[in-house]
C-alpha positions as CSV (number, residue, x, y, z in Angstrom):
1,M,119.4,135.0,128.4
2,T,120.3,138.6,127.7
3,V,122.0,137.6,124.4
4,A,119.0,135.5,123.5
5,I,116.6,138.4,124.0
6,A,118.9,140.8,122.1
7,L,119.0,138.3,119.2
8,A,115.2,138.0,119.1
9,I,114.7,141.7,119.1
10,F,117.3,142.2,116.3
11,L,115.6,139.6,114.2
12,A,112.3,141.3,114.6
13,I,113.8,144.6,113.6
14,I,115.5,143.3,110.5
15,L,112.4,141.5,109.4
16,T,110.4,144.7,109.5
17,I,113.1,146.5,107.4
18,L,113.2,143.7,104.9
19,L,109.4,143.7,104.4
20,V,109.8,147.2,103.0
21,F,112.8,146.2,100.9
22,T,111.0,143.3,99.3
23,E,108.3,145.5,97.8
24,S,110.5,146.8,95.1
25,R,111.7,143.3,94.3
26,K,108.1,142.1,93.9
27,E,107.3,144.8,91.5
28,D,109.9,143.4,89.1
29,A,107.9,140.1,89.0
30,L,104.5,141.5,88.1
31,D,105.0,141.2,84.4
32,R,104.5,137.4,84.7
33,T,100.7,138.0,84.8
34,G,100.8,139.8,81.5
35,D,97.8,142.0,80.9
36,M,96.0,141.0,84.2
37,K,96.2,144.5,85.6
38,F,93.5,143.8,88.2
39,I,95.8,141.1,89.6
40,H,98.5,143.7,89.9
41,S,96.1,146.1,91.7
42,L,95.1,143.3,94.1
43,L,98.7,142.6,94.9
44,K,99.3,146.3,95.5
45,K,96.4,146.3,97.9
46,A,97.8,143.2,99.8
47,N,101.2,144.8,100.0
48,E,99.7,148.1,101.4
49,K,97.9,146.0,104.0
50,L,101.2,144.3,104.9
51,L,103.1,147.6,105.3
52,V,100.5,149.1,107.6
53,K,100.5,145.9,109.7
54,D,97.0,144.9,108.8
55,Y,98.2,141.3,108.5
56,H,94.7,139.7,108.4
57,G,93.7,142.0,105.6
58,C,97.0,141.2,103.8
59,V,96.4,137.5,104.0
60,A,92.8,137.8,103.0
61,V,93.6,139.8,99.8
62,A,96.5,137.4,99.0
63,D,94.1,134.5,99.4
64,L,91.9,136.0,96.8
65,I,94.7,136.5,94.4
66,L,96.0,132.9,94.9
67,S,92.5,131.5,94.5
68,I,92.5,133.0,91.0
69,T,96.2,132.4,90.1
70,P,97.6,129.8,92.5
71,E,101.1,129.9,91.2
72,F,101.7,133.7,91.3
73,A,104.9,133.9,93.2
74,P,104.7,137.6,94.4
75,A,101.4,136.9,96.0
76,L,102.8,133.8,97.7
77,I,105.6,135.9,99.1
78,T,103.2,138.6,100.3
79,R,100.9,136.1,102.0
80,A,103.9,134.3,103.6
81,N,105.0,137.6,105.1
82,G,101.5,138.2,106.5
83,L,101.2,134.7,107.8
84,S,104.6,134.9,109.5
85,A,103.6,138.2,111.2
86,L,100.5,136.4,112.5
87,N,102.8,133.6,113.7
88,F,101.4,131.0,111.3
89,N,105.0,130.1,110.6
90,L,104.5,126.6,109.1
91,D,102.1,128.1,106.5
92,A,104.5,130.9,105.8
93,I,107.3,128.4,105.1
94,D,105.0,126.5,102.7
95,D,104.3,129.7,100.8
96,F,108.0,130.8,100.7
97,E,109.1,127.4,99.5
98,K,106.4,127.2,96.8
99,A,107.4,130.7,95.6
100,L,111.0,129.6,95.4
101,S,110.1,126.4,93.6
102,L,108.4,128.5,90.9
103,G,111.6,130.2,90.2
104,D,111.3,133.3,92.3
105,S,114.7,132.5,94.0
106,D,115.8,136.0,94.8
107,A,118.2,136.4,97.8
108,V,115.7,138.3,99.9
109,T,113.0,135.5,99.7
110,V,115.6,132.9,100.5
111,G,116.6,134.8,103.6
112,L,113.0,135.3,104.7
113,L,112.5,131.6,104.5
114,G,115.6,131.2,106.7
115,F,114.1,133.5,109.3
116,S,110.8,131.5,109.2
117,Y,112.7,128.3,110.0
118,K,114.4,130.0,112.9
119,K,111.1,131.0,114.3
120,I,110.1,127.4,114.6
121,G,113.5,126.4,116.2
122,E,115.2,125.1,113.1
123,I,118.2,127.3,113.7
124,E,120.7,125.3,111.6
125,K,118.5,125.2,108.6
126,G,117.7,128.9,109.0
127,Q,121.4,129.7,109.1
128,Q,122.0,127.7,106.0
129,L,119.4,129.7,104.1
130,L,120.8,133.0,105.4
131,K,124.2,132.0,104.3
132,R,122.8,131.0,100.9
133,S,121.1,134.4,100.6
134,I,124.4,136.2,101.5
135,D,126.3,134.1,99.0
136,M,123.7,135.2,96.4
137,G,124.7,138.8,96.9
138,F,122.3,140.2,99.6
139,K,124.4,141.4,102.4
140,G,121.5,142.6,104.6
141,Y,121.4,139.3,106.4
142,E,125.1,139.2,107.4
143,M,124.6,140.8,110.8
144,A,121.9,138.4,111.8
145,Y,123.9,135.5,110.5
146,N,127.0,136.5,112.3
147,L,125.2,137.2,115.5
148,Q,123.7,133.7,115.6
149,E,127.1,132.2,114.8
150,S,128.7,134.1,117.7
151,V,126.4,132.8,120.4
152,S,127.2,129.8,122.6
153,D,125.6,126.4,122.2
154,D,123.7,127.0,125.5
155,V,122.2,130.2,124.2
156,T,121.2,128.4,121.0
157,K,119.5,125.7,123.0
158,I,117.5,128.4,124.8
159,L,116.5,129.9,121.5
160,V,115.4,126.5,120.1
161,E,113.4,125.7,123.2
162,K,111.7,129.0,123.2
163,A,110.9,128.8,119.5
164,R,109.4,125.2,119.7
165,Q,106.4,126.3,121.6
166,P,102.9,125.4,120.3
167,E,102.0,129.0,119.5
168,N,104.9,129.1,117.0
169,L,103.9,125.8,115.4
170,K,100.2,126.4,114.8
171,R,98.6,126.4,111.3
172,R,95.8,128.6,110.2
173,I,92.3,127.0,110.0
174,D,91.0,126.8,106.5
175,D,89.1,129.9,105.5
176,D,89.5,131.5,109.0
177,I,90.6,134.8,107.4
178,I,88.1,134.9,104.4
179,G,85.8,138.0,104.5
180,D,88.0,140.0,106.9
181,F,87.4,143.2,104.9
182,S,86.2,146.6,106.0
183,E,83.4,148.3,104.0
184,V,86.0,150.5,102.2
185,D,88.0,147.4,101.4
186,R,84.9,145.6,100.1
187,D,84.0,148.5,97.8
188,E,87.6,148.7,96.4
189,L,87.9,144.9,96.0
190,N,84.5,144.7,94.3
191,N,85.6,147.4,91.9
192,L,88.8,145.5,91.1
193,I,87.0,142.2,90.7
194,G,84.5,143.9,88.3
195,Q,87.4,145.2,86.3
196,G,88.9,141.7,86.3
197,L,85.7,140.1,85.0
198,T,85.4,142.6,82.3
199,Q,89.0,142.4,81.3
200,I,89.2,138.6,81.2
201,S,85.9,138.4,79.2
202,W,87.3,140.8,76.7
203,L,90.6,138.9,76.4
204,I,88.6,135.7,75.8
205,S,86.6,137.4,73.1
206,Q,90.0,138.1,71.3
207,D,91.3,134.6,71.9
208,P,88.3,132.2,72.2
209,D,90.5,129.1,72.4
210,N,92.6,130.2,75.3
211,N,91.8,127.7,78.0
212,E,94.1,129.4,80.5
213,L,92.0,132.6,80.3
214,K,88.8,130.5,80.6
215,S,90.1,128.8,83.7
216,L,91.1,132.2,85.2
217,L,87.6,133.6,84.6
218,R,86.0,130.5,86.1
219,N,88.2,130.7,89.2
220,L,87.4,134.4,89.7
221,K,83.6,133.8,89.4
222,E,83.8,130.8,91.8
223,Q,85.8,132.9,94.3
224,V,83.2,135.7,94.3
225,D,80.4,133.1,94.8
226,R,82.3,131.6,97.7
227,Q,82.7,134.9,99.5
228,P,79.5,136.8,100.2
229,D,81.4,139.8,101.5
230,L,82.7,140.4,98.0
231,K,79.2,140.7,96.5
232,D,76.9,143.7,96.3
């Protein structure tokens, strides 16, 4: 049992360290949204929430981003980290896997997906993903991987049994985090959204036949209408 507890504590520590490490990797992917600077600003806000452990705020801002641009992998990864911290592990897995399917297959994200599988008792699958991450060149997971490989089958069974509890297998209720913003957050988000509406409208004026921009503008307006907390 002592080994099991030590393993759990170690995994929690390494996850915290890796959340900080992934921020620099996410910045490299921001160019995928082109001139949508307000999306970048929203993602920065979500990452700030994540780093100060305001996980509800992180998920709420990431929800907003993904309601506008559903296939923006950095926002999926940020939301997955927030959901994982809130123990919505199945939802976190969905987001990590979607981000990877979109081509954001960096070693860190692969490893974080592996840890998420471990949290629901899928130890073997988690180990496979950690090994894949290590083989891709990220050595930060080697200690966690080797530690798990060194424990006995009995200890692994204990870890699996502990992980497969209902609290680790819950899913978030639709919209249960929407509007979880402070007054300061609302002011900042309103300002960013206003910038976004102005920016997209201007881009459409320069490219009137761009249906992707028109869809982005429509999604943003619909999201504002859906969330009273983001209105004046």
